[in-house]
N, C-alpha and C positions, 0 to 999 in steps of 0.2 A: 717468693719475693716480687711484687708486682711491678712491672715496667708500667712508666707514662708517659702520653706521648706526647710529647714537644707542642708547642701552641699550633705550629708552622702544620704540621699534621694533624692536628685536631681540624684546624680553619678547612685544609684539605679533602680529607672525609666528608665534613659538611657538604661542602660544593659541592663533591659528585656523589652525593643520596638525593642535594636539590637536583642535580642536574638530570632532564628527562637521556630515557636511554634514544641512544640514537636507531634513526631507521634509516630506510628508504626513504625520498618523496613522497611516492606514491602510497607503502606502505601506512606512514607517517598519516596523509590525507584520510586514508581508508578509517586507519585507529581514530581521529577525530570525529572521522561522520558516526562508527558510530558509537562512540559516545555522544553525542551532542542526540542522533539518532534517540537513544534513553532518556536524555534529560528532556526535551523537549513535549516526548511521550507524556513523561509523569508531570511535567510541570507549564505548557502550554509556549512561544514563541514570546510573549512580553515575560515570564517567567521565570525564564532563564537567562542568566548572564554568560557572557563568553568566558567572562571571567570564571564561573565556575565548570565549562566546561573544561575548560585548560588543568584547572584545579584535576578532577576528577580525569583526566587522561595522560597529567603527569608531566604537563608542559607549561612554558608559560607564556601569557595571552597571546605576547610580540608569533610566537608559531599561530597559532590560530590565522592571524591575520595575514598570515603568510603566505598560508595555502586559500584563504577566502579574505576578500578585499571585506565583507559585509559581517554583518552579522543574520541577513539577509542571502546574502548569496553563499553560504552556510545550511540556514534553509532550504532553500530553492534545491544545493546540491542532494540534501537527503530528498525531497520528496520525482528530483529523477532519478536516484537510485533506485528506489521501490518500485518504480513505474520501467524498469530497464532490467531488472532482478530477470533471471533463465525461465520459472515458472511464466508469467508475463510473455514473453515472445512465442514460445511453444504451445501458449495457446492463443495465440493470434494465428502461429502454423493453423492448429489444427480446427480453429473458424475455417479461415481460407480453402483446405481441403474440402470441408464440410458443405463451406456454399458453393463451390465447382462442382463437387458432385449432386446438388438440389435436396440435401440427408437436415430436411428439416427439423428432427430430433434432434442428432446429430451438435448443430448448429448452437441451439439452443442449452442443448445440455452438457455440451462444451461448456459455454460460459459460466452457465450457472455451478457447476462443479468445481469449477480456477475459481473464481469468485470465490465459494465456500470454502476450501481449500486452503486459499492464499490467506483468507483472514484468519482463520484458524490457525495457524502454527505462524503469524506475527503480527502481537495487539495492535504492534505502533501505526502501521500506516491510517489505521480507523482512530487513533487516539489523538494522532496530531490533525487527522480534517477537522476533528468535532473542535479544536481547540480552537487550530484555524480560523473557523466560521464563526464563532461564537467573541471569536477575538475583534473579530471585522478583519481579519489580515485580508491583504490584497494578492499573497501565494495560495489561500482559497480558491479563489478564482486559475490559478493557475495548474492548483487539484486538476479542477473540471477539465478545463481545456484539456487536459498535455493527456490524461486519461481516463476521465469518464465520458465524455464526450467524444469519443475516437470514436470507443467501442458503443458508444449507442449509433453513431451515424452508420459503422459497417450492419447493424443487427437492422437497423430501420432502412437503407438501401435496401438488404435484404428481402423483407417484405414486401416492398414494393414489388421487386421483381418476381415476387411468390404471390402475390398478387394481379399483373398485368397475365401472365400464365395460366391464371385461372385455378392456382392452387389456395390459396386463401382468399377470404371474403371482404369484400370492401372496408377495412378501418383505415383509422388513421393512423398511420404508422409511427410518430414519434408516441403518439399516447397509450400505442399497444406496450413500447421497447420499453414505457419510463412503466406500465404496472406489472410486464412482466420482472424487468430488473428492482420492483418493489417489491414483488413477493424476495429472492435474494438476496436483495439485503437487508428487508426486517427481518429473515432468518437468521443470517450473519450476529446481524447487533444483538436478537434473542441470544444467541449460540455464548458469544463473547461474553456477554455481560449478567444474564439473566441464564445460566445453563438451568441448576438446582429449579428454580422455579416454571424454566421452559419447557421443562424435561417430563411435568406433570402432565401437561397438554399435552405437547408432544414430544415423543421420542425416536429420534432415526437416523441416521448417520447421511456424511454429507452426499454421499451419492444418491443414497435414496430418498434424501432431497431433492437434489437437482431430478430427479426422474419425473418427481412426482410435480413438484412445479411447471416441469417442460411440459408433458403428457396434460396438464388442469387445463396448461399456455392456445397449445395444438387444435384440445378439442374447442375450444372458447373463437379460434379464425379458422378452422377449415372449411373449404369451403362447402360449399349445403350440394352434395353430389346426386342428390334425387329427383 
């Protein structure tokens, strides 16, 4: 004999299935961020709606706006969260130590290896950055100011310090840092998007790449002691 639910019980079950699983506020916020970063990296800012994010997160749209007032605020929170990852803080601490010790090789090698490892393990920051630039999104400037420009200035200031000490020949420091970063990011892009084809030309791991790029860079700017 099959027992049939009463209409009230059926409605209660459907409501229960539709209701989001209860989470602590901070856990819910992080869940929304995790879902949003995946969708933004796949479809860009313009191509992703808060309704889609809510659906993928299993919540109603009102909960999104309870944690983030606007879609732009949610996007900005993602950018901040990527920059606040532990590996970024670790890189900054290691570079600060190398700068204090005037260890030229370690300064630039640490930067290169950290950037390469970061993009190898997580493709979403690079995809979000590209989408932001292509869409002309103002938040692309936030990515540059808060993350790229900060480390650029640290490295440029170090070059100035070492040039004053006579360790490096006189070069324009911002141009030199841009050149070094170009080697690193160019390699990261090749590895992320053209790995099979790129490996036909150069097949090395991240540590080898960081060491070689650093050696080439330092050989070009070291002062002539002869």
